[in-house]
Steps between C-alpha positions, in 0.01 A plus 500: 500500500482292183316784322762754614782276386331462162465878462865552596604239246295667226645842584855362494435331165362822354799694633747253351312491167502878481878503534556261207557686169230425248642386166433753233388774737838663552666794331802431279751720329464302176237255381554263207146415404343213313807324357539126446727404789754223446651487844822308431409173671383324187133520596210599279475871411219705653364853475605712799586847626835575661550778752848644557636719777860624474709200382260229615199310372232576759198330345429230241139407449209473260292784644609851595264767627739733680698795364840566345713798408554354153316227312624321189244296309666178380199330349613249237863505617703242692640603838802293610779524753797689359719271292825374654789445260733227629795585275594857407829663408466819702844639418369822337273587793717789619435683172153352437346493850144534368539157331234593245573205269408267784222691673319537167484119492319501834808408704501643853787295646820380332770262624848610396848353532441194275745273317769541765524876447380789708627788710786525748538623769151367547354700787645831386345447158153436647540809716575707191186365331299606803579860411349472151139542394438150371219409265471147641613295796839331464657205679843348446695178508870494571699372202747214524696629200528840665632349822738261325639791297539706817704230667664298221495720190440328165730204554411136442591382849339313786474701823714398794360506852576868558361606163181302552466651846529849350228424243271355767553812706385718210187288451431534873548875481266538202229288660511712815488813285181391327567242228221253429744226413788416268508474121747319278594540136689178446511556124687828551845599624618456767213282627566236237831424672334400826433143607171395653651476850575873495141584404362271770719661767388852406137399460500353850580847633210651309270220618591563864358849458180396325623562147433329168731377225440602137715356226587579144595139440848401397355394167158550341592325175677164467578491872149597610414175679825507696441868580157432647639207698775720644244761614292229666808366680579851626144534627520168679845542654454864601137451608404810304199578276606498134383695196616385156505843350383572141457125457528387139654251259747671266608365160319261266671186638330575834153589377244290686731435796278714722304176544805363681585811702142546620487134604823562694336795678200285589721219629709739708189653654365154581822444696449823695742719302334837446555575130312755289561684173446834334463561127457767234247436218725521194694254283816711500754579770723806539853517636856591409649390172771337712252223595603337170869501598650218713543609861865396514580753228373785718684418822665813636276742312502678167873573480591135550238394247649728234848358570371145446351595163846608390628145551408304181446167677286651776308708246411186304373335819295805589346511152418129520321557830301793361402298191380217723284739703353655186400156374389338825424763765382863493589538135201286413687343209439803275666843486155652449410394854769722656375862499752760610369750756757729666790549257696805620780436250254522205156643576376415149495132600255546790191292429668317210586130493831321469371383161456864391847591627663210317329590170593865548864397537482284187527179702306177460247504790608172661604403852872524425471861385253579775768396748746741342251784538424413864875499567533840333210639705660390826841633394331838449373494859197274475133579502166327539275293280154343485510124443195350327575145613204375706185310403146624562402155629757521781391854586137390533584184694711690755239777529227250586698330776346584839835602647586761233492871583564797271835673458562734209881481504449857382713806552373848579504707182389836363311517172742505209806396702689222323349178364328316785334161511121559485462332840635823653167661409252219455543190719189523718256637238621233256402223739159656568425594140664234287523195725182552706252675269613379158662159554323388820827357633406621850177621650494854636509416869790258459704754304438768763600260778831431324560876476406588858446276801738224392782751467409679824497170688832388349663824618318510832358844421265604774163651404563490126390279214130488586201732516415475869407741775816614676725431202701769323306657217716373214232458234495455122185563295478391136254445219483124436374559145785724385807427712791397277871558451595729210880478508643268234844370411515729197332801665561467873432844650128488576311495828233235527130576463210429734654596836245750630616582853789408730518582870827468689460517877165671453617768257371515143811457288329413170152625407312452176812341354730795575776546756408748773720715723465289817805296602433281801730200448700371795816303559393168648740315726529131564426276798826554692492878489413676822383857469735727694359687792467877473 
């Protein structure tokens, strides 16, 4: 009997063993062979093969002896999870659905709706994106500024109970329709008019549905410390995970203050408040020229602003405010630090500085005259500018913090269209080429973690952000010896170099550094969304 039982046990074991797939013995549609795998967790790189079937990673291992329909030899190249951009202005996506400027950086997923902006009606917009052939995956936040404008217009008022209820209802609606959380742009209209209690109330709604809170702080210059404190308070009171988006210290008086803000993040986390950051790797920001104009002067929109400039006393106050901001905030204390970008009222000024403009007009290039030119620009309808007002030391310090992710703050763009910030083309390759390879600010595995798994975990993305069996095949392959950004502030329209191959949901979207025909991007929906039944 014992012998029979033993034989039965052996036969059962053999039967079970024969049913277990043998790693590396299967057939795959695509095999990525021999690359240096950096899997997104921060661990040491290793040589491995990756098998892919349809949209899914089916095998990751050091030895493969099976077969594949297609094999790509990646010897000498780094294989990483597709990069996740935590801060993207996706407004042009309807006319640029292939998102080439981002995919060519290795980005496979982008988070839109930052700085309090974003689409409305929310669900209908996502449904319309579903009908496009997208070059990358997209996810969205619902914007506080959008909702406040929907309900309250551009007025500097506090919401009453009914108004606040209406705004909370719209946050609830957006979360159920697929938002990943709520964003604020407290430096911009009309968000700047809101008190912290309003933001807490709306963030509580997002938190109840598993969302996050990302904040363009109320101030990133002289009020930076207070701005970080406010975001931490919102995180604590609303019990919501916080991202200090494009974290930086603007203006020479604030250079070095990242030491304080990072200590505040550490202290908040020690108290159980879940605070993180994202960052772009440049010492210049990009936003509207109106950022230099006091918010009170822009209440009610452009028409009201123009009326105020016609009142001599108000005009003097506006000019004084602009002069102050040129000297102490984004102006960087020097007209040469303000580089005009989009100037629809005079295209010859695109890419030129306020200093150049002043000299061209025969004006002394000082802060007083710079204020007059900023006023004129806004009177003509406004525009955008690049502000060279950050220190490299702060950029490096923030980048090295363990809670910092990567967000380009870029905007989708076609080659030759306008005068973009180089981050629109180069954020991720710049980190890998300049800050990892050349400056050794980060090691490779830490940089990849900041670009992939940290972002996926913050958003709660399932089966993305790592190279693991069963995960979606979002994969970026690059040459660690050549990857670098090529876009510059004086010559911005250049794709980066060194991105060899990009897969989005298993489809080869970039190969040998060129965009392919495949478009496999998807609209990703947040934690409260329930897929409708057929």
